[in-house]
N, C-alpha and C positions, 0 to 999 in steps of 0.2 A: 317198728320193729314188727314184725308181720304176727299175725295171729292164726294159729292153728285151727282148719276149718274144722275140724271137731269140736275147738272149745265153742263155735259159734252156734252150732247145731246144737249142741248138749243144751246149751243155756238156753237157747230159744225154745226147746221143747219144755226144760222145766217151768222157765216165765210161763208157758202155755198151762200150765195145770196148776291166718298180712290176719332194698334193695339197691338200689346200686350203691356196685363198688365204685371207688373214685379211680379214674384214667390218671395212667402216672402220666409223667412228660416223656415226651417224646423222643427219641433217639432217631435224628433221620439221616439213612444212608441210603446208597444209588450204585447199580450194578453197571449203568448206562446203558448204551443202544439207543435204536431210532426213537422208540416211543417218550424213553424215559430221560428225563434230564439227570446228569451226575450232579448230587449234591455241592459241591464244590465251585458250580456255576451257577448256586441261585442267587439271585437278588434278595430273595424271600421265602425261605421254607415255607411247605403249607402248615396250617396251623389248626387244633381243632373248633369245631365252631359248635358240633352237637354227638355226644358220646356216651350218649346214656348205655347205660348197662344193669341189670338186676340180674338177682340168684336163681338159677334156671329151676330149683326144686327145695324145699324146706327139708328134704331127705339129707340133703348135705350138711344141713345145720347139726341136723339131730347126729350125725356123725361124725364130727368134727372133723369134715373134709374141706380143707380149701387149698389154695397155692397159685402160683403163676403162671401162664401161658403168655407166650411170645407169638406175635402175630407180625406176620411181615405183608404189607400191604403198600398196591400199588391206587396211586388215587390221580385219577383224571385231570384233564384241565379246568372240571368245573368242580373240583373238591369234592366229585364221587367217589367211591372206590372201587375201582375194577375188578381187583382183585383180592381175596383176602387167603391166605394160606398159614399153617400153623407152623412155625420156626421150630418151637420146644415147648414140648406138652406140660402142663401142671402134674401131669400125671394121674387125673382125673376126668376120663373121655367128657363128661358130660358139662363141664368147665370148660374143657376148653372148645367145644361145638360150641358150646353159650355165648364165648367171647367171637366166636368167628363168625356169629348167626348173625350177634348185635351189631359185630364192624361194619357188614354188609349195608346198614340202616344210617353209618354215620356221616356226618357232613362234614368237609372242611373249608377253609377262605384256602383253595390251590397255590401252590409253589407258583413264582415267580421268577421269568430270566429276561431282563433287557426289559422288565416291564411288562412283560406279555403271559398270560398264564400257561403253567405247560406242566404237564403228567411227571410226577416225582415217587421213590419207594419210599417207604417209609417201617420201619421197626418198633413195635409199638409192645410193652410187657404192660399187660394185666392184671392186676391181681385179686385174688377173691379172699379177703382176710378175715379170720373164724373171730366173733368177737370173744372176750375172754370167758366169759360166762356160758359159751359152748365149748370151750378149749376141752380135749379127751385129759390134759394133767390137770385140771381145776381139781383141788382137792377141798371138803370145809370139814373133815375132824367129824361130822357129826356121828354121834352114838349109833353102832352098829347090831343089831338083831339077829337072832339065829339063819335069816335067812340072807344075809349081805352075799355070802358068795353066791348063792343057788341067782340072785337077783344079778349082780356082777359078771356073771358065767353068760348071761343074758340064754339062758337055755330053755327052751317053752317046746310044749308039741307044736308040730308043724300044720301052722295052720291050713286047712283046703279053701284053695280060689275057687272061681266059677267058671264058667264057661267063658267071661271074657275078660280070665286073670286078675282079679282083682279081688279084695279078701274082703271079709267081711268089715264094716267099719265097729261092731263090738265083739270083741274075742274076748270070754272071761278069762282074769289073768289068774293062773294057779295058785299064786303067792299071798299070801296077806298085803294088806294096802300099805302096812308100814305104820301105821297110827291108831293110837286107842279110841279119839275122839276127832268132831270138828275142832275144839278149841285146843288140842297138839298139835294138828294138821297147820292151824293159824301159827299159831307159833314158832312151829319148825320150818315154814316156807318164809315167812316174814325175816327168819333169822337166816336162813340157807338159800333160797333161791331166790330167782331173778322175776320181778313182777313186772309181766305185761303189759303195755298202755293197751287197755282195749275200751276207752272212753267214747262211748255211744255206741259201740258193739254190740255190750251184751250186758247184763245185770252181774254181779256178781266180780271175783278177781279171778285171773288166770297168773299163772305161773310158768317158767320152767327151771328145772333143777338138774343139774350136768355136776357129778361128783364122782368119787371114787365108787361109788355103787354102779353108775350110768348114767343113761338118759332118762327123765321124765318129763311129762306135761302136767299139769294140774288147774283143776278147777276148785275153786268156794262158792257157792252160792250165799246170796244174801239169806241170811233167818225171814222165815216165812211169817206171815201173821198169826199161825198156830204155832209158832217155835218151830217147825220141821225144818232142819240145814243139813248139807248135804257137800260130801266134798268128793271130787272124779280124780281120778289117776289112770294117765294114758303113759304106758312106759314102754321104751323100743327093748325090744327081743330079737332073737334070731340064732344064726350061727356063720357059718365061713362062707356060704352061698348067698345067703337073701337075710334081710333083717323087716319086720313086722314092727306095729301095736299091738299091745293089749290092755284091758280095760279093767278096773275097779272101784267100787267107790263104797263110800261109809255112810249111813244115810240115820238122823237123829230122830225119831218123831215114831207117829202112829204105823206100827209096821204095815199097814194093809196100803194106804198109800206108799210107804216108801218101796214097797213091788211092786204098785203098779208105776212109778217114777221109774225104777230100772229096768222094769218090761218096755216102756215107752223109748225110755232112753235107749237102749239095745236095739232098737227097733228102729228110731230115726237117727242112727249116728251115721254119717256118710262113708260110703267104701273107702276103702285104700289100697294102695298099689307096693305090694315090696319094694323094701327098698335093697342096696348093697350089701356087701356082707356085715355081721352084728359088730362092731369096736371092743374089743376086750378092752374097759380101761385099766389103766398101769396100776399095777401093785401098789400102793401107797403105804406106807408104816402108819401102825396105831397112833390115836393122838395119845 
């Protein structure tokens, strides 16, 4: 599972003081013509040798966006896609372009006619499937506080982009972090969130939490020798035009050290780019 870059950066700063979907089985068709042999004349249809595919953006996971794009390929007699076109859109432009771009690098064992390699045409569905833990429909029934509806709405002050169009990596969340202690955060995350595999990447534990309140990424730093403990939340906010992440943290320990750490984390957080419209979670019944 991918590891959000902000977690890696924040973890390294604190200590100082991130595939592919499976390509579905091909259905081969052909229109005929001088260069492309009709499929009913194949001795052997083309078969995939290398069909690597990666998710184009973590932002699509955050917004729970997946789908299937149907590509039409013309594969030459060397097994190289000579033409790639989009026959049916997934409904998400970034997924469509990612699939089409990846397909130009795929390689096939070419079709054969009378034992001779020939060009052929193929129709290829490619599915980008959202894992259940990222689904907009996922609910946990966890306890709601006074700011539940505000978090669910995603409403936040509009972030100001720099000259390069990017947003600050640390934008202070206007709403409370949602837990009263690091221990409470640990218990809540272990029960409701999905822990990311960050073995060897950063100290501490990283989580993603998608439920009826929205989408957030969490990082819990292991206790330091002096007893200081820290939890950081990265929460998706936005409006009908774009979405971005805001941050909050809870630090237990010496106030001076906590203030220093907050400042270093804010300064060292990687810049971020705004994503697509904020996906308001469906209304869920109260448990």
